[in-house]
N, C-alpha and C positions, 0 to 999 in steps of 0.2 A: 367355861366349857372349852374342851380341847378342840381345835379346828381340825377337820379332816385333812389328812395329808394327801399329796398327789398319789402316793402308793395305794392308799385306801380307796380313793376315787377310781383308780384304774382297776383294782380288784373287784369293786362293786359293779363296774361297767361290764367286766368280763363275765361275772356271775349272771347278770341280767341277760346278756346275749346268749349265754348257754341255756338259760331257762326258756327264752323265747324260741330258740332253735328246737329244743326238746318238745315244745308244745305246738310246733308248726307255725309259729309267728316269725316276725322279723323278716330279714331279706333272704335267709336260707330256705331252701325247698327240700324238705326231707320226706315229702309224700311219695308213695310208690308211683311208678309210671303208669299211665292209663293202660287198661287192658286192650290188646289189639282187636280191631273190628272183626267180627266173624266173617269168614269167607262165604260168598254166596253159595248156596247149595246147588249141586248140579241139577239142571233141568231134565225132566223125563221126556222132553219134547223131541230131541234129536233121534232117538232110537238107535238100534245097532244093526239092523238088517236093511237090505234094499227096499223091502216092502214097507218099512217104516217111513219112507219118504212120500208114499201116496197120501193124499190129503185126508182120506177116510180113516187113516191110521194115526192121525195127529190130533186127537181130541184134547190131549194134554197141553197143546200149544195155545189154546184160546179158552177164555172163561166167560160165562154169562156176566154181563155188565161191562165188559171191556168194549172199547171203541173200535169199530171196524170200518165204517164208511168214512172216507176222507176224500180222496181224489174223485170218487164217484158220486159225491153229494151234489146238491143244488139243482136236480132235475125236477120238472113238474111231476106231480103225483098221478099215479094211474087211477087211484080211487079203489084199489083192491090189492090183494097180494100177488106177487110176481115171483116165479121160480126161474132159476138160471141153470143151464148146463155148464159145468166147469170141466174144461179139457186140460189134461196134464200129460207131460212127458218127462221121463227121467234121463239124464245124461250121466253115464257111468265113468268112473276113473280108469286110468291106465289105457289098455287097448280094447276094453269091452265095448260092444256096440250099444247104442241107445235103445231104450224100450219102445214099444209101440205107443200110440196115443191112447190114453185111457179117458173115458168120459164118465162123469158122475152126474147123472141126469136130474137127480133130486137132492143135490148136495146143499145148495143155497136157496133160501126163500126169504124174500123181503116183505115184511108187513107194511101194507100201504106203500107199495114199491113205486119206483119211478116209471114214468111213461117215456119209453125209449124210442125216439124217432130214427136214430142212426145207431144200430147196435154195434156195428163194426168199429165205430169211433168210441162210443160209450164203453164198450166191452174192454178196451185197453185200460181205462181207469179202474173199472170194477175188478179186472183180473189182477191189477197191481194191489188193490186193497185186500183181495183174498190172499195173495202171495205173502203180503206183510203179516196178515193176521195168523196165517198158518206157519209162519217163520220158514218159508222156502224162497223168499225173494232174494235172488243171488246178489243184488247190489246193495242190500240193506244190512247194516250192522244189526246183529241180533238173530239173523237167520241161522238155523241149526238143521244140518242134514247128516244122515249117516255117513260114515267115513268113505264108503265106496261110491257115493253119489256126488258128482262134482257140480251139477247144476240141475235146475228144474225149470221147465216152461209151463206157464199157466195162461189159459185164454178162456174166453166165454164163447163157446161154439158147440153146436150139436153135431156137426158134420153130416149126419144122415137124418137129423130130426131138428125141429125148431130149437133155437138156443134159449129162448125165453117164452114163458107161457103164463097166462093168468091162472091162478089156482087159489087154494086156501092153505096157508102154512099149517103144517101138521107135524108135531114132534115125532110121531111114529114114522113119518115118511122122509122128513127133511133133516139132514145132519146139522145144518147151521141155519138158525132163524134170526133175522136181524130186523130191528125197527128202523126203517129207512129215515124217518123224521128225525130221530135222535142220533142215529148212527151206531147205536149200542146193540151188542149181541144179546138176544133174549134167551136163547137156549142152545146148548151143544148136545147132540144126541148121537153118540157113537153106535147105539143100537138101532138107528133108523134103517128101514128097509130100502136102501139105495138101489137105484137102477144104474148098473155099471156095465159098460161095454167098451171093447177095444177096437181101434181101426188102425190102418197103416198110413193114415195121413191126417 
């Protein structure tokens, strides 16, 4: 039998390499490049007008089941529901003056809420949690405001009425209902009949 020559071995090796490359094997990579990851869809949260920065216009920013209580957790429980007045002010871009203070007296209700001994101290933590949840916290990545609003202030204060009161959480009345024990949002109710009033301080 005739022994294979060097030329025949070389031709066979080249043919094998070509076959492997055509089938996707071997060291060559002929597969198409991976498809680019889809860009995240724009959020409807920011809005396009000044009024879209008010928290009662930002139902798209928070969903039922999401975590809201963070800094404001860890308090003893009241043994019932507690509603808080959320106070907000908008700071406008350019040379525009800032708005008045707007109060949302039935915006937030905590199921089995906290017993608050010092509301002025606790309110800072709770206001921060509300700001982050509604994506208006100026110092947090992920905040989204209309272009003409440069900053927002949020506090827990009634100004001319109590800032916290025992109540029964009601989706028809309260925009945001939160389970204090788990920290999760139970419901978001943009159609709630809020009590809203403005003050100059």
